[in-house]
Structures are given as C-alpha cells and as structure tokens.
C-alpha positions in Angstrom: 14.1 -13.9 40.1 11.7 -16.5 41.6 14.6 -18.7 42.8 16.3 -15.8 44.5 13.0 -14.8 46.2 12.6 -18.4 47.4 16.1 -18.4 48.8 15.7 -15.1 50.6 12.5 -16.4 52.2 14.5 -19.2 53.7 17.8 -17.6 54.6 17.1 -13.9 54.4 18.6 -11.5 51.9 22.3 -12.0 51.1 24.8 -10.0 53.1 26.6 -7.2 51.3 30.3 -7.7 51.8 33.0 -5.3 51.1 35.3 -6.5 48.3 39.0 -5.7 48.5 40.7 -3.9 45.6 42.8 -7.1 45.0 39.6 -9.1 44.7 38.1 -6.6 42.3 41.3 -6.8 40.1 41.1 -10.6 40.1 37.4 -10.4 39.0 38.3 -7.9 36.2 41.2 -10.1 35.0 38.9 -13.1 34.9 36.4 -11.1 32.9 39.1 -9.9 30.5 40.3 -13.5 30.1 36.8 -14.6 29.2 36.5 -11.8 26.7 39.8 -12.7 25.2 38.8 -16.3 24.8 35.6 -15.2 23.0 37.6 -13.0 20.6 39.9 -15.9 19.9 36.9 -18.2 19.1 36.4 -19.4 15.5 34.9 -16.7 13.3 31.8 -18.7 12.4 31.0 -19.1 16.2 31.2 -15.3 16.7 29.1 -14.7 13.5 26.5 -17.2 14.7 26.2 -15.3 18.0 25.8 -12.0 16.1 23.3 -13.5 13.7 20.9 -14.9 16.2 17.9 -13.3 14.5 16.9 -15.1 11.4 14.1 -13.9 9.3 12.1 -15.5 6.5 11.0 -12.3 4.8 12.6 -8.9 4.3 11.1 -5.4 3.8 13.2 -2.6 2.3 11.8 0.8 3.3 10.1 1.3 6.6 8.1 4.4 5.9 4.3 4.4 6.4 3.5 1.7 3.8 6.6 -0.4 4.4 6.3 -0.5 8.2 2.6 -1.3 8.0 3.2 -4.2 5.5 6.0 -5.5 7.7 3.7 -5.7 10.7 1.1 -7.4 8.5 3.7 -10.0 7.4 4.7 -10.6 11.0 1.1 -11.0 12.3 -0.9 -12.5 9.5 2.0 -14.3 7.7 3.2 -15.6 11.1 6.8 -15.2 9.9 9.9 -13.5 11.4 10.5 -10.3 9.4 13.6 -8.2 9.0 13.2 -4.6 7.9 15.8 -2.2 6.4 15.6 1.6 6.6 18.3 4.2 6.0 16.7 6.7 8.4 17.5 5.4 12.0 14.5 7.3 13.4 12.1 5.4 11.0 13.7 2.1 11.9 13.4 2.8 15.6 9.8 3.9 15.2 8.9 0.7 13.3 10.5 -1.5 16.0 8.7 0.5 18.7 5.3 0.1 16.9 5.9 -3.7 16.5 6.6 -3.9 20.3 3.4 -2.0 21.1 1.4 -4.4 19.0 3.0 -7.5 20.6 5.1 -8.3 17.5 8.5 -7.3 18.9 9.8 -10.9 18.8 8.8 -11.2 15.1 10.3 -8.0 13.7 13.7 -6.5 13.7 14.8 -3.3 11.9 18.3 -2.8 10.5 20.1 0.3 9.3 23.0 -1.7 7.9 22.2 -3.3 4.6 24.7 -6.1 4.8 23.4 -7.1 8.3 19.8 -7.0 7.0 20.6 -9.3 4.0 22.6 -11.6 6.3 19.6 -12.1 8.6 17.5 -13.5 5.8 17.0 -17.2 5.1 17.9 -18.4 1.6 16.4 -18.2 -0.9 16.0 -14.7 0.3 12.6 -13.1 -0.2 12.4 -9.3 -0.1 9.7 -6.7 -0.9 10.7 -3.0 -1.5 8.5 -0.1 -0.7 10.5 2.9 -1.8 9.6 5.8 -4.2 9.4 4.7 -7.8 12.0 5.6 -10.4 15.6 6.4 -9.5 15.3 5.6 -5.8 14.4 2.0 -6.8 17.4 1.8 -9.1 19.7 3.2 -6.3 18.3 0.7 -3.8 18.8 -2.2 -6.2 22.4 -1.1 -7.0 23.2 -1.4 -3.3 21.3 -4.6 -2.8 22.1 -6.7 -5.8 25.8 -7.4 -4.9 24.7 -8.9 -1.5 22.2 -11.3 -3.1 22.8 -14.9 -4.3 21.3 -16.9 -7.2 17.7 -17.9 -6.4 17.0 -14.8 -4.3 14.1 -12.6 -5.2 13.1 -9.0 -4.9 9.5 -7.8 -5.3 8.9 -4.1 -5.9 5.7 -3.0 -4.2 5.6 0.6 -5.4 3.6 2.3 -8.2 6.2 1.8 -10.8 6.1 2.2 -14.6 5.8 -1.3 -15.9 8.6 -1.1 -18.4 11.0 -0.2 -15.6 10.1 -3.4 -13.9 10.7 -5.4 -17.1 14.1 -3.7 -17.5 15.1 -4.6 -14.0 13.8 -8.1 -14.3 15.9 -8.8 -17.3 19.0 -7.5 -15.5 18.3 -9.7 -12.5 17.6 -12.8 -14.6 21.0 -12.5 -16.2 22.5 -12.9 -12.7 20.3 -15.8 -11.6 18.1 -13.5 -9.5 14.3 -13.0 -9.6 12.6 -9.7 -9.8 8.8 -9.1 -9.6 6.5 -6.1 -9.6 3.6 -6.1 -7.2 0.8 -3.4 -7.1 -0.3 -2.8 -3.5 -3.7 -1.1 -3.1 -5.5 -0.1 0.1 -3.2 2.6 1.5 -1.5 2.3 4.9 -4.5 0.7 6.5 -4.8 -1.8 3.8 -1.1 -2.6 4.0 -1.6 -3.3 7.7 -4.9 -5.1 7.7 -5.0 -6.7 4.2 -4.3 -5.1 0.8 -5.2 -6.1 -2.7 -2.0 -7.5 -4.3 -1.4 -7.5 -8.1 1.7 -9.5 -9.0 3.8 -9.9 -12.2 7.1 -11.7 -12.8 8.6 -15.2 -13.1 6.0 -17.8 -12.2 8.4 -19.9 -10.2 9.3 -16.9 -8.1 5.7 -16.1 -7.5 5.1 -19.7 -6.4 7.6 -19.1 -3.5 5.9 -15.9 -2.6 2.3 -17.0 -2.9 1.9 -18.8 0.5 2.9 -15.7 2.4 1.1 -13.2 0.2 -2.1 -15.1 0.3 -2.0 -14.8 4.1 -1.6 -11.1 4.2 -3.9 -10.2 1.4 -7.4 -8.8 2.0 -10.3 -11.3 1.9 -13.2 -10.8 -0.6 -16.6 -10.4 0.9 -18.8 -13.5 0.7 -16.4 -16.3 -0.3 -13.4 -15.0 1.6 -10.9 -15.5 -1.3 -7.5 -13.8 -0.9 -7.4 -10.6 -3.1 -4.2 -11.8 -4.7 -3.7 -12.0 -8.4 -0.8 -13.3 -10.6 -1.1 -11.7 -14.0 1.9 -13.0 -15.9 5.5 -12.2 -16.6 7.3 -8.9 -16.6 5.4 -5.8 -15.6 1.9 -7.3 -15.7 1.2 -6.6 -12.0 2.4 -3.0 -12.2 0.2 -2.5 -15.3 -2.9 -3.8 -13.6 -2.3 -1.6 -10.6 -1.7 1.4 -12.9 -5.1 0.9 -14.6 -6.7 0.4 -11.1 -5.4 3.9 -10.3 -6.8 5.3 -13.5 -10.2 3.9 -12.8 -9.9 5.4 -9.3 -9.2 8.8 -10.9 -12.4 8.5 -12.9 -14.5 7.2 -10.0 -13.4 10.0 -7.7 -14.1 12.7 -10.3 -17.6 11.3 -10.9 -18.3 11.3 -7.2 -17.0 14.9 -6.9 -19.3 16.0 -9.7 -22.2 14.2 -8.1 -21.7 16.2 -4.9 -21.4 19.4 -6.9 -24.8 18.7 -8.6 -26.5 17.8 -5.3 -25.2 20.9 -3.5 -26.1 23.3 -6.3 -29.7 22.1 -6.9 -32.7 21.5 -4.7 -35.0 18.7 -3.8 -38.4 18.4 -5.5 -39.8 20.5 -2.7 -37.4 23.3 -3.4 -35.1 22.8 -0.4 -31.4 23.3 -0.9 -29.0 20.6 0.3 -26.3 21.2 2.9 -23.2 19.0 3.1 -24.9 17.0 5.8 -27.9 16.4 3.5 -25.6 15.3 0.8 -23.9 12.9 3.2 -27.3 11.3 3.9 -27.8 10.9 0.1 -24.4 9.2 -0.4 -25.0 7.0 2.6 -28.3 5.9 1.1 -26.6 5.3 -2.2 -24.1 3.1 -0.5 -26.9 0.7 0.5 -27.8 0.1 -3.2 -26.0 -0.6 -6.5 -23.5 2.2 -5.9 -22.1 0.4 -2.8 -18.4 0.9 -2.8 -15.5 2.1 -0.6 -15.3 5.5 -2.2 -19.0 6.2 -1.9 -18.9 5.0 1.7 -16.1 7.4 2.7 -17.6 10.3 0.8 -20.6 10.1 3.1 -18.3 10.2 6.1 -16.3 13.1 4.7 -19.4 15.2 4.0 -20.8 14.6 7.5 -17.5 15.6 9.1 -17.5 18.9 11.1 -14.6 21.2 11.9 -13.8 22.3 15.4 -16.0 25.3 15.0 -19.0 23.1 13.9 -18.8 24.1 10.2 -18.8 21.4 7.5 -15.1 20.5 7.0 -15.6 20.0 3.2 -16.3 23.8 2.9 -12.8 24.5 4.2 -10.9 22.1 2.0 -8.9 23.8 -0.7 -10.2 22.8 -4.1 -6.8 21.6 -5.4 -5.9 18.1 -6.3 -2.5 16.7 -7.4 -1.6 13.5 -9.2 1.4 11.2 -8.9 1.7 9.9 -12.4 -0.4 6.7 -12.7 -3.4 8.5 -14.1 -1.2 10.1 -16.7 0.4 6.8 -17.6 -3.1 5.2 -17.9 -4.3 7.9 -20.3 -1.1 7.6 -22.4 -1.7 3.8 -22.6 -5.3 4.3 -23.7 -4.0 6.4 -26.6 -1.1 4.0 -27.3 -3.4 1.0 -27.6 -6.3 2.7 -29.3 -8.7 2.0 -26.5 -11.3 4.7 -25.6 -10.7 6.1 -22.1 -12.8 9.3 -21.9 -13.7 9.1 -18.3 -10.2 8.7 -17.0 -8.9 11.4 -19.4 -11.5 13.9 -18.3 -10.7 13.1 -14.6 -7.0 13.7 -15.2 -7.7 17.1 -17.0 -10.0 18.1 -14.1 -7.0 17.5 -11.7 -4.8 19.6 -13.9 -7.4 22.4 -13.9 -7.7 22.2 -10.1 -4.0 22.7 -9.7 -4.1 26.3 -11.0 -6.4 28.0 -8.4 -5.0 31.5 -9.1 -6.1 31.4 -12.8 -9.5 30.0 -11.9 -10.1 32.7 -9.4 -9.1 35.4 -11.8 -11.4 34.0 -14.5 -14.3 33.7 -12.1 -13.7 37.4 -11.0 -13.7 38.5 -14.7 -16.9 36.6 -15.5 -19.7 39.1 -15.5 -22.4 36.5 -16.2 -25.1 35.5 -13.8 -24.5 32.7 -11.4 -26.4 29.4 -12.1 -29.8 29.2 -10.5 -29.4 26.9 -7.5 -33.1 26.5 -7.2 -33.3 24.1 -10.1 -34.7 20.8 -8.7 -32.8 17.5 -9.2 -34.1 14.2 -8.0 -31.4 12.3 -6.1 -32.7 9.0 -7.5 -32.1 10.3 -11.1 -28.6 11.4 -10.2 -28.0 7.9 -8.6 -28.8 6.3 -11.9 -26.6 8.6 -13.9 -23.7 8.1 -11.5 -24.1 4.3 -11.7 -24.0 4.5 -15.5 -20.9 6.6 -15.5 -19.2 4.4 -12.9 -19.8 1.3 -15.1 -18.3 3.2 -18.0 -15.2 4.0 -16.0 -14.6 0.4 -15.0 -15.4 -0.8 -18.6 -12.8 1.5 -20.1 -10.1 0.3 -17.7 -10.9 -3.4 -18.1 -10.8 -3.0 -21.9 -7.3 -1.6 -21.7 -6.1 -4.5 -19.5 -7.6 -7.0 -21.8 -6.1 -5.4 -24.9 -2.6 -5.0 -23.5 -2.6 -8.5 -21.9 -3.3 -10.0 -25.2 -0.6 -8.0 -27.0 2.0 -8.8 -24.3 1.1 -12.5 -23.8 0.2 -11.8 -20.1 -2.3 -13.8 -18.1 -4.5 -10.9 -16.9 -7.9 -12.5 -17.4 -10.6 -10.1 -16.4 -12.5 -12.4 -13.9 -9.2 -12.8 -12.0 -8.5 -9.1 -12.1 -12.0 -8.3 -10.7 -11.6 -11.0 -8.0 -8.4 -9.3 -6.9 -10.2 -5.9 -6.6 -13.2 -7.1 -4.6 -11.5 -6.5 -1.3 -8.7 -4.3 0.2 -8.3 -2.0 -2.7 -9.6 1.6 -3.1 -12.0 0.8 -6.0 -13.6 -2.2 -4.3 -17.3 -2.2 -5.0 -20.4 -4.4 -5.1 -20.5 -4.0 -8.8 -17.3 -6.0 -9.2 -19.0 -9.3 -8.5 -21.6 -8.5 -11.1 -18.9 -7.7 -13.6 -17.0 -10.9 -12.8 -20.1 -13.1 -13.2 -21.0 -11.4 -16.5 
C-alpha cells in the first residue's frame, strides 16, 4: 500500500482501462492454468501449504475452562496453541476472544480432529477439558488412532482417579502417555494462573513441566509455581478430589458462620445485617482466617441487588454437588480416615437440595423461633471458625498421606500445600503455617 501511494504521488492514480472480453478470457485461462499446475504439484507440497499453522500444544474442548486455559498457554506459555471443539460456535468464539486479546497469531481453533492433530508438533502434547466419565472415553476413542508413539494426553477434568489409571494402562500398551491433572481456580484461574496437580508417567511430566510451570499461579511471597507432580497413575486426580472435599467443608463452615452472625446480636444487643456481616468477614480476612473463600464471602454479603436489597437474601438456599465431595467421603470410609467435616458438609448439600420438604417441615413446626437477641461475640466465633477450618484441612491431608503411602505415590504433604498456596479455591494464609509445621 505504501509503494502504491508513493507511485500515485509521482504519476497520479492509474488509469482505469476497459478490458476486452478476449483479454478477460485470456486472464481466466492463465488463472486456470496456474490452478491446474498447483493441483498437479506433489502432494507433500500441497499439504505443507495447508498445514502452515504449526502448534506446540493442543487443547481439546473449548468451553469456558478450555478456552481460558488455551489463552493462558498462548500468553504465559508463549507457545502456539491449537484448539479442538466439536461446536463450531464455541470454536469461533474462542478464536474471536484470542483476537481481541492480541493472541490471534498464537491460537487457532479446529473443528476437524484430524486437522487439529496434524497441526501439532511431535511428540504431541494435548490437554483435554471435557466432562468427566463417558465423554472422556468417547474423546479418547476418536483421538487415539490419530496419535503416534511418544505422544501424550493430559486430562484436566475432575475425573475419578481409577478411570485415569485404566486409561493410562491402555495408552501405555500402545506407546502413548496419559496423565491426569487437577486444575483448580475456575475460569479466571485457568486464564490467569491455576493450581495444577499432576499424576502420570514421570518422563511425560518432564516434557509438560516447562510449559505448565509458566501458566501456573505463583504462590505469594516466594513466587513458586503452584504446580505439583504427585506420582504415577491417578495421583493428581486424587489430590484434586481431596482439595474439593476440603472446599466443601470450608464453604459449609463459612455458611454456618454467617448463619450464626445473622441470627445473634452484638454485645450491645444490636442485630447484624448482611452488610454488617460483610464487615466482620472482611476483618477476619485480615487475620488468621485470611483466605480466598473468606475474602469473596465478604464481597458477596456486601453485594446489593438492583432494588438496593442485599442480594444474599434473594439467593435460593439450594446447593448442588458434582461428585468429588461424595468420592472424598467414600475414600475416607474406604481408608479408615476420619472425615467428619467433609461428610457433614456433603449431607448439608443433600438436605439443601430438597427445599419442598424443608418448607413443609418448617410449616408443621409449632415450636417457638430461636431468640435472635442472644449475643455472640464475633471474636469468639472467629476462633471457632479457625479451629474448624484447621480440622477440615487436617482431615483431607490425612487422607492424602494415607492413600499416597498405600499406592506408592509421591504426594508429600509439604509439596501438596505448596501447590495449594496460590490459584486454587482453598488457598489460604494457613497453608504456609501447615507446610512449615
């Protein structure tokens, strides 16, 4: 464009001349001859032209988590990323987002699986973020025939660890590597830095580690990557499962803390509004209870709806569960490890899921309502919550230690705690204290 502008400044714009039909036909024939020559070129030349985009890392599944992780890989990992997605609209949305964030040259989405695999450098490194269970098996059945010995697939979903071990054995028999990686931090964590808990072949992890260490969250203070390798098989999935179980317990304890605050008074006999409770949680977050969950609880309780009313008062008191809490409670029982906090939290979720029954029972209850004028010192409640929180973590860590010893994994507790210090949902100031102890 600059050359043309310079030429026009010297000679003026080019004259538009009328082209005869014979000249047009000559031009078309030359164009067709050039196309024919291209079609007759060697196949490898044509393939090289089509496969101009070469990626060093692949992401299967471009939903919210997958697309966010792909962008993190492109930006923090400074690698060229290929993504695969069956849904063309999700693939297009992921590419558009990459373009808006200035990463368009480092990310390309595919809806053809063979083309996606063909765009990856060997040994191919792929991470999958698809729903656990049968969808993973279906994805692997389609993917495996396109892979070559030495290639590796890392499942980043919340998968039952024995499924990961079954798939890893099948892949190993074909010269392929299969790993399970727990990814904590939600969509924002996937984009800005998650906590990553990996299990699988050590030599395969060695090939992944340079990239994963770049995209992982950084722990406060020393800036260490929140990335842990915990041994063979399903060790990474197991650590992530227990992480989620601890999260269940922690969230339940916080919920009960809010319930007690809002149903009692200060020493002066003043009731506490959600805004007052938000101030209490914010102050707690400045002390030993400092954690991501306490921090966001303060923000949630301070949130107002469009009409100015506290938003928390309009939220339905129903909570679901996706399975990891149940698996954790089952593992507590299987290995004979006490897990009362996580078990009670899971039961509370199940109770919340039947609001009709609870409403009917409350209506039938003719007893008097509890006296909301009972005073409760916030400092006393802070100490009780801290004690209960320590118990929740201790139970989960005991389960990891017991199972790791039984399975011959390498899930040493200091490394687990280091991995949880940043990026993940249960990150807290207490973790450094636990690690140092």
